[in-house]
N, C-alpha and C positions, 0 to 999 in steps of 0.2 A: 520732230513731233508733228502730229497731224490733228486736225479738227474735223468735226462732222461735216462742215461746209466745204472742205477742200475738194476740188475736182480730182478725180482719179488720175488724170493726166499729170498731176503734180506729185503723185505718190508712186505710180508704176511707170514702166516704159511705155512709149506711145502705142506699141503694138498691143500690149495687154489692155490698156485703157480703151483703145478703139474697139476691140472685140467685146469687152464687157458692155460698152455703150451700144454697139450695133446689135448684138445678139440678145442681151438681157436687159437693155434699157437702164443700165446702171451708170450714173454719171458722177456722183459724189461719194464721199466716204460714208455718209449716212445712207445713201441708196444701197451701198454694198452691205452695210451692217443690218439693214432692214430686209435683206434677202435671207430669210431665216432658213435653217435646215428643215426639211420636211420629214426626216426620220433620222435615226441614229444607228450606226453599226456598233455592236458591242461584242465583247468576248463571250457573251452569253454565260451560261452556267458551266462550271467545270463538270466534267463527266464523272460525277461522284456517285451516281445511282445507275443501276443497271437498266431501269425503265423510266426515263425522263417523261414528263407529261406531253401529250399530243400538243403540237404547236409551240413547244418550248424552243427558244433559240439557243443553240449550243455552238461552241467553238472547240474543235478537237485538234490536237497535234498527235499524229500517228504515222506509222510506216505502212506502206502499201504491201500487203502480202499476196494479193491476188487481183488481177485485172483482166477480165474476159469480155470480149466483144460479142454481143448477142443481137441477132436480128429481131426487130420488133414485129409482133404479130398483127397489130391493128393498123399499122401505117408503115409507109416506106421508111427505110433507114435502119440504123442500128444504135444500140446503147452500150455503154461501158458499165459493167457490173464490177464494183470494186469492194474489196474487203480490207479494212484497216486493222492493224494491231495497235491497241492503246494500253495504257497502264491498267485500265479497269476491265475491258472486255473487247472482243472483236466488234467492229461496227461496219454495217453495209452502207455503201454510197453508190448512187446511180447517176450517170450522166447520159443525157439523151443524144448528145452530139459526139458519138464515139470517135468520129473521124478527126475532130478538132482537139480532143484531149488525150487520145490514146497514146500519142507519141511523148506526152509529158507525164501522165499518171501511169507509171509502170511499177512492177514489183521492185521493192527495194528503195523506192523514193520516200523520203521523209517530207511531210507537208502539213500545213495548217488548213483545216476545212471549217467553214462557217455556214450554217444553214438551219432550217426549221425541222423539227422532229415530226415525222409522219409514220403512222402505224398501218401495216397491212398484214392481215391474217395473224394478228397477235404479236408481230415482230416489228420493231421500229428501225428506221433508216433515215438517211439524208438524201434528198433528191436534188440534183443539180446545184450543189452548194458553190459558193465562191471558194477559191483555193489559192494558196501561195506555197511554192516549193521552198523548203528551208535548207540551210546548210547542215552538214553533219556536226554533231557536238564535238568540240575539240579541234575543229578545222580552222579556228580563228574566232574573233569576237562575233557574237551573234547579233550585235548592234549594227554591224556592217558586214554584209556577207556576199553580195553579188553586184556587179556593175549593173546599173539600171538598164542598160541596153540588152542585157542578158536575163532580165527578170522573167521568171516563168510563173504564170498564174493568171487568174481571170476573176471578174466580179469585184465586189467591194474590197476584198483583201488586197488584190493586186493593185487596184486603183489607189488605195490608201498608201501603199508602199511607193508607188510612183510619185504621189504628191509629196511624200516625205523626202524624195530625192532632190538634191540641189546640183546644178551643173558642175561637173568636174569631180563630184564626190560619189561615194557609194550609197546604196540605199540604207537608210537608217531605220532599224526596226523599233526604235523607241516609241514611235507613234502608236504602236500596238499596246503600249503600257497604259494608254488612256482607257478608262472603263467605257466611255461613250465617245464615238467618233462621228461628227456631223456629216450627213449626206444631204446635198443641196439639190433643189430643182435645177436641172442643167440641160444642156443640149450636146449634140455631137461636136459642135464647134468649141463649146466651153464646158469641160467636164467638171463634175462635182469636186474632184480633187484639185483642180485649178482654183476654183472658188475658195476651197478650204485654205489653200496656201495664201491667197490674197487676203482673206479675212484674218488669218494668223499674223501676217505681216503688218496689217493695219492696227490690230489690237496691241501689238508690241510697241507701237509708236503713238498710240492715241492719247491726246491730252485729257485731263479730267473734264467730265461733262457737267455743265450746269443743268441741274434737274428742273424741268418745267413745273413739276408738282411741288408745292410747299412741303417743308419737312413735317409740319403738324398733320397735314392731310395724309401723307404717306404713312405716318405713324398710326393714324386713325384706321387706315385700311390694312396696316401690316404689310405694306409693299416695300420691296427693295428699290434702291435708286436706279435711275435709268442706265447709268454706266455699268453698274453691277449686273443689271438684267441683260444688257447686250453681251457682256462677257460670258455670262452663264448660259445663254442660249446657244452660243457658238462653241464654247469650250466647257461643257458641264462636267462636273466630277461625279454626279449622281442624277438619278431621275428626279430627286427632290429639287436639284438645281434647275432642271428644265421646267418643272412645275412652277417654281417661284418666278422664273424669268417670263414664262408665258403668261402668268397671271398679271404681271405688271404691264407687259407689252400689249396684252389683249385689252386691258383697261385703257391704255393710251389710244388704241384704235377706236374704241367706243367713245371716248371723250372727244377726240378730234371731230367725229361725226356729230356728236351731240352739241358741241360748241357752235358748229355751223348752223344746226337746226334751231338751237336756242336763239341765236342772233336773227335767224330768219323769222322765227315766231314773233320776236320783238318788233322786227320791221313790219311784219304783217299786221300787227296791232296798230301800227301807225298809218296803214293804208285806209282809204275811205271807200266804202261800198254803199250802194243805195239802201236806205232803210225801207224795208218792205213789210211793215207790220200788217197783220190781218185786218181786213176792212169789212165792216158790217154792211150787208146788202150788196155785196159785189159778186163777181162771177164765181169765185171760189165757193161762196156760200150757196149760190144757186146750183152749182154742180153737185155739192154734197146732198142737197135736197132731192136731187134726181137719181141718186145712186140706187139701183134696184137690189142691192145687197148691203150687208153690214161689213165694215172693215174689221179685220182681225185685231185682237188686242195688240199684237206686234206692230201692225201697220199704224195704228193710232199712236202708239208710243214713239215710233220713229218719226211720224209726221210732226209730233210735238217738238221733237229735238230739232228738226229742220226748220220748222216755223220760228222757233226761238232764235236760231242762227240768222234767219232772214230779217229779223226785226231789229237788228243792231247795225251800226255803221261800220262794222268790220267785216271783211269778206269771208264768207263761209268757205271752208275747204274740208269737205266731208265725203267719206266713202260710204256708200250704201251697198252693203253686200247681203245677198239673200239667196236662199236656195232657188233653183230653177222653178218658176211657177209660184213663187211666194208673194208676188204682187208688188214688185219694185216699181213697175211702170206707173201704176195708179198713184203711188206715193209721190213719185216725181211729178206727175201731172198736177196733183193738188198743190205742190210747192210752186210750180210754174204759174198756176192761176193766182196764187198769192202775190207773186211778183207782178203779174199783169194788172192786178187790182191796184198796185202801187204806181202804175203808170209806166212800167218798163217792159222791155222785150226779153224773151227767153229764146235760147238756141239749144236744140237737141241734136247732138252729133252722133250719127250711127255709122258703123263700119262698112256696111254694104248697101247698095241700092235696094236690094230685096227687103232688108230690115228697115231702111228709111221709109220706103213705100208702105210697108206693113204698119209701122208706127203711125204714119199719117192717116192711113185708113182706119186703124183701131181707135186713135184718139178722136178723129172726127166722129166715129160712131158713138163713142162715149159722151162726147160733148153735145152732139146733135146741133140744135140751132144756136148753141152758145159759141160755135165755131164759124158762124156765117155773118159776121159783122159786115155791113154794107149791102146786104142782100135783103130782098123783101121777106118779111116774116121773121127776121132775126130777133133774138131776145135783146132787150135793152142793155143787158150787161155783156153782150157777145163780143168776142174778139175774132181775129182772122187767123187761121192756121195755114201756113204756106210751106210747100215742099220745094226743095232745090237740090237737084242731083246733076251729075255731070252729063248724063245721056239725054237730058231734056232738050227739046228743040230750042233754037236761038230765040224765037219770039216768046216761048214759055219761060225761058231763063230771064229774059228782060222784064217780063211781067212780074216774076217772082222777086227779082232784085228791086224793082220799083216799090213793091209792097213792103220790102224789108227796110229800105232806106227812108221811106216816107213815114214809117212807124205804123202803117196800117196793119201789118202783121204783128200780132202779139206773141205768137209762138211760131218759130221757124224750125223746121225739121230738115236735115240734109246730111249728105255724106261729106267727103273731103272737099266738095265744091264750096262749102261754106267758108273754107279757109282761104279761098282765092283772094288775091289782093283787090279785085274789083268788086267784092261784096262788102257793102257798108251797112251798118245798122244805125237806126235812128237813135236808140237809147238802150243798149244792151245791159240788162241787169243781172242775168243769170245764165250760166252755161251748164248744161247737163250732158255728160259724156256716157253713152251706153256702151257697155263692154269695153271699158277703158283700155284693156291690154291690147286692143287692136289699133291703138293710136300711139304715135311717138309723143314725147314730151313737147317737142317743138311744135307739133301740130296743134296740141291743146293750147299752147301758149299763144299761137297766132290767132286763134279764135278769141281767147280772152282779151287780146289787145284791141279787139274791135269796139270796146266800150269807149265812152267819152273820155277825153283827156283828164287825168287826175282821178279817175274812178276805176276801181277793180271790181269786176262782176263777181257775184257769188258763184262757187263751183261745187257741183255735185257729180261725183263719178259713181257709176254703178257696175257691179259685176256679180255673177253667180258663183264663180270659183276664182278667188283672187290668185293671180299668178305670183311667182316668187318675188318679183320686185315690189308688187303691191303689199305683200305681207311684210317684206323687209321695211318698207317705208312706214307701215303701220306700227310695227314693233319699235321702230326708231322714233316714234312719236310725231311723225310728220303729218298725219291725217287724223281728224276726228272720225270715229267709226260708228255707224249705225248698222245693226244686224237684224235681219228678218229670218227666223228659222221656222216659223209656223206656216204650214201650207193652208191654202183656202179649204174651207169645209168641203168634204166629199171627194177629195183627192186621195188616191191610193199610191203608196210608194212604188216606184218602178222596180221590177225584177230584172236582174242582169245575169248573163252567163257567158262563159268563154268557150269557144269551139276551136280545138286544135285541128285545123283542116287536114293537115298531112296525115295525122294519126287516126282521125275519125272522119273520113269523108262522108260517112252516112249521116253524121250529125249536121253537116252542111245541107244535105238533101232534106233533112228534117226541118231545117230553118225555112226553106222555101215552102215546105208543106204547111208549116205553121202560119206563114203569110196567107196561104190559100184558105186556111180555116178561119182566120180573122176576117178576111174579105167576105167569106160565106156568111159570117155573122153580121155583115154590114159595116165592118170597120175598114181602115186603110193602113198603109204601111210605107215606111221609108226604107230605101237601100242606099247606103252612103259609101262612096268610093274616095280614095285618096287623091285621084287625079282624073282629069277630063278624058285624056286619051288621044291627044294630038301629037304625042311624042315629045312634048316639052316638059321640063321638070317642074316648072312653076305654073300655077293656075290662077295667077292674079289674086283676087280676093279669096279664091278657093284653095289657096296653097295649104297643105296640111303638114306642117313641120313635125317631124318625128320627135320622140322624146327619149330615145335610147340609142345605144351604139350598135344595136343589132338590126338596123333597118334593112329590109330586103332590097335588092337592086331594083331600080325603077322599072326595068323591063319585066320583072317577075310579079309586079303588082297588077291588080285588076283595074281597068279603066272604066269610067262611068259609061262611055259610049259603047264599049264592047259588051259590058254586062247588061246594058239596056237592051241591046239587040238579042243577046242570049236569053234573057228573061222573056222578051216579047215573042220570040219565035220558038224557043225550045222548052224552057223550064216552067213558064207561066203563060202559055199562049192564049189561054181562055180569059185572062185578066187584062184590064186596061192599064198599060204600063207607060208612064211618062218620063221625060228626061229634063233635068234642070241643072245648069251649071253657070258659072260666072261669065262665060264668054258668049252666051246667047244675047241677042239684042234685047234691050231693056223692055220693049213692048212684048217680046216673046216670053221673057222671064215672067213678066206680070201676068200674061195670059195663062201660062202653065200653072202658076201659083193660084190663080183664080179658079182654074178647073179643079185643082186638087182640093182647094178649100170648099168648093161647091159639091165635091163628091163625085166628079165626073172622071177622075183618075183614081184607080185602086192602089197602084204601087208607084211611088215616085223615086226613080233612081237619080241620085244627086251627089254633089260634092258638098264641101263645108259652107256653101252659100246658105244652107238652112241652119247653120250652127246656132245662131242666136235669134231670138225674137219671133220666129215663125210660129204661129199659133193655129193649129188645126186640131180641135178637140176630138175629132173622130179618129185620128191616127193613134193606133195602139201598139204597133210593133215596129221596131227598127233593127235592121241588120247592118252592122258596120263591117265592111270587108277590109282586110288588111288593117285591122284595128291597131296593130303595133306601130303603124305609121303616124298615129295621132298622139298628141300630148294628153296628159291627164285632164287638163282644163277642157280641151276640145271634146274629149269623150264624154265628160259630164254634161257639157253644154248640149252636145248632140242628142244624147239620150233624153234630155229634158224636153225634146220636141214631142215625145209620146206620153200617153197617160195624162193628158191635160184635161180630159173630160171625166165622165163618171165611170169609165171602164179601166181595168188594170192595164198598165203599160209594161211592155217587155222589150228589153234590149239584148241583142245577141252579138257578141264581139267575136268575129272570125279572124283567125291568125294562122300563118304558116309557121310561127315560132313553136319550138318544142316546150312541153311542160318542164318546169324547172329552170328555164332560162330567165334572165333578168326581165326581158320584155314580157314574157308570159306571166311572170310574177306580178309585174306592174299592172297588167290587165286584170289579173285575179283580184288585186287590191281594189281596183276601180269597181269591179263587179260586186265586191263584198259589202259596199256601203253606198248609201245615197247622200251621205253627209258631205256637202261640198267643202266645208271647212276642214274636215278631216283629210279630204283629198288635196286641199291646198297645202296642208302640212306635208303630205306625201310628195307633192310636186316640188316643194321647197327642198325637201331632203334629197330628192332625186336630181334636181337640176341646179341646186345651189341658189343663192340669193340674187345672182346677177350682179352687174356692176351698179351698186347702189347709187353712185353719183355719176353714172355714165349712161350712154344711150341704150346699152344692152338691156333688154327686158328680163333676161335670165340667161343662165349658162355658166360656164366655168370661169369666164373673165370676171374678176371681182377685185375691188379695192381692199377687201378684208383678207388678211393673211392668217390671223389667229382667232378672230372673232366669228362665232357662228350665231346667227340670229335665232336658231332653234334651241341651241344648247346653253346660251349665255344671256338669257333675258335678265337675270339678276345683275349681271355686269352692266348691261345696257341701262337698266333702271338706275343703278347707282351713278353711272356717268351722266345720265340725264338730270338727276337731282343736283349734282355738283355743277354741271354746266349752267343750269338755270340760276343757281345761286351766284355764280361768278358773273354771268352776263347781266343779271339784274343790277349788280353793283358796279360793273365795269363793261358797258355795252361794246366798246371798241377794243377791249382787252389791252388798253394802253398801260394799265398798271400790272399787267401780266404778260410781259414780252415772251416769256418761255412758252406759255400756252398759245399765244399768237403764232409763234414760230412753229409750234407743233402742228397747228392747223394748216399752216402754209406748206409744211413738209409733207403732210399726209394727203392734202387735197389741193391739187393744182388749180390755177385760176379758172381754166375752162370748166372744170367740174363744178366749182363753186357757182359760176355763172349759170351753168346748166341746172343745178339744184334750185337756184332762185326762180327758175321758170316753172318748176313743177307745182 
């Protein structure tokens, strides 16, 4: 007998255990049983109707009456056109690799075929199905028919037959008696059929499992026991069995995460943060009195939520998400001034030097003499705003760090330079992270650790389009959320369109002409490229990670350097065309942005260095070249740079991808809405949740096997309610060893420590 905790080396021979560990990272019996099937092969429907529905999966046993090799017209190679005789009707089957199957699938052969029904010109057929050659009736037992070494077949059916084979025995056809046969995530080194055999051997010897969920709670939810769920997901007798098993195991995944988060929330309540209640007659009140405009209702509501968080001794952990241009920065500034009024410092972390410099410039402009403490003519409530970036000169850095460590600087703005070990704060009370998806968790944690011992600073993270991991953590209850949807008065929604450059080259020419028209009316334009053009794949801060599998080769994309030259000399020679990218010297970047802001540059060719925070109200049109190279969040952020003034904004997404392709469809979805939250859901559906408890911000690597954060919010909510109930009564889970073990099994120590940092 075996238990869930037993190492696989004690269950299987050393060679099998080693390959399972090395290739699939499966080390224990529980690891193996948690490696769930990702689909099931079935016998499908009997061929009881002449015209089965499109997409129906059928399994047919028939005899080949015709097999002709036909050369393909649209591509090289040939296909095998087969006609089967069945009890119901003749069936057409097509194989695209005639040279591989033609010597097996011949007239007179009796075989089993399994595939999906497809219709063409009113007639249905099977295309490239899996197959297994069968013995003739009466030639002996059909349970054992050919030695495994002579097995003839391909695909699922042949693989299942091989898995049913045992050394020294013949192939056993009884495996095909099962209505559903599990197909596992596998590799070339470890096939699905090998995993199926290992799982079957373990289930035959598995001891009874102690269920971590109490009987009464399972009964309340109508859930099956853990042991039953594991057996049903691997060896189901029906689709209902699969659904029951998945429901239970999906809840286990949600509960394991929610138990960790519930314990973390409880621990967070025990942490001490500086109390920063609003102060009468302070800098925050003075700033509000100088505002030349009224805040929107949404800004006032969110400001109240944040102010309330800052007024208590527990660290705020809040996500401020708002549409591009919705006024997140001014909300964050008012919160920072409330902290400064309480005698503490604030740090604003920006992802690029361009954005950090822009923030420093715009906040100084908004604060006026309220940001000039220590200077002649400063307001009596003034503080000092200090900028720290990596490219600053050594004397400038030293001066900035002195203002930070002495407490003279109330607001500190910087890039990753703020995270360096030699940067010390006098009394850090609040951390604001702008466009938080551009920073890793460890980077944010290093900045938060700059507070005084025993004190946790308040944390406010901001984003216009939450990336998948942010949405995931939000759904999981890890962050308090404030939302700004209302645009400032006078803003018009941005219009967007997709241009298929290969099919419609004239539309690309029209895009350049549209830029010329906007400039003639006194406006300005951005042209964004996915790479700088020096032959390297990455562009540092300007890297543009693609969001689909159809990325064009790097050499086929347009570089900023090359397009700048082409626009300057050929396409728009009469306009003033500038160039901006992340590898320009800092003073040159600042000079270019200054010229563009002042209106001395008509068209700015750039990379994603302008993705966030850059504010030039006179810019009304943006052309994004090779738009399929950018993610959904990036596209939404980039187009948010136009239409920030009184005039209509236009964004043109140029792509070499063909209409109808997934990448083109993704761009069309982006163009169809300006709702960043809707796009965030699209991003999550496209890129998955990411490793919720790992360093990955998004992608296919995920700790969730059955739980979808988009489709199963009800399961997550139920798990959160139960986790809070348990942790409130038993914080260390000492009275619930089964739940504690479930958490440990689902979440390793490194990930739990990682989550604690977020």
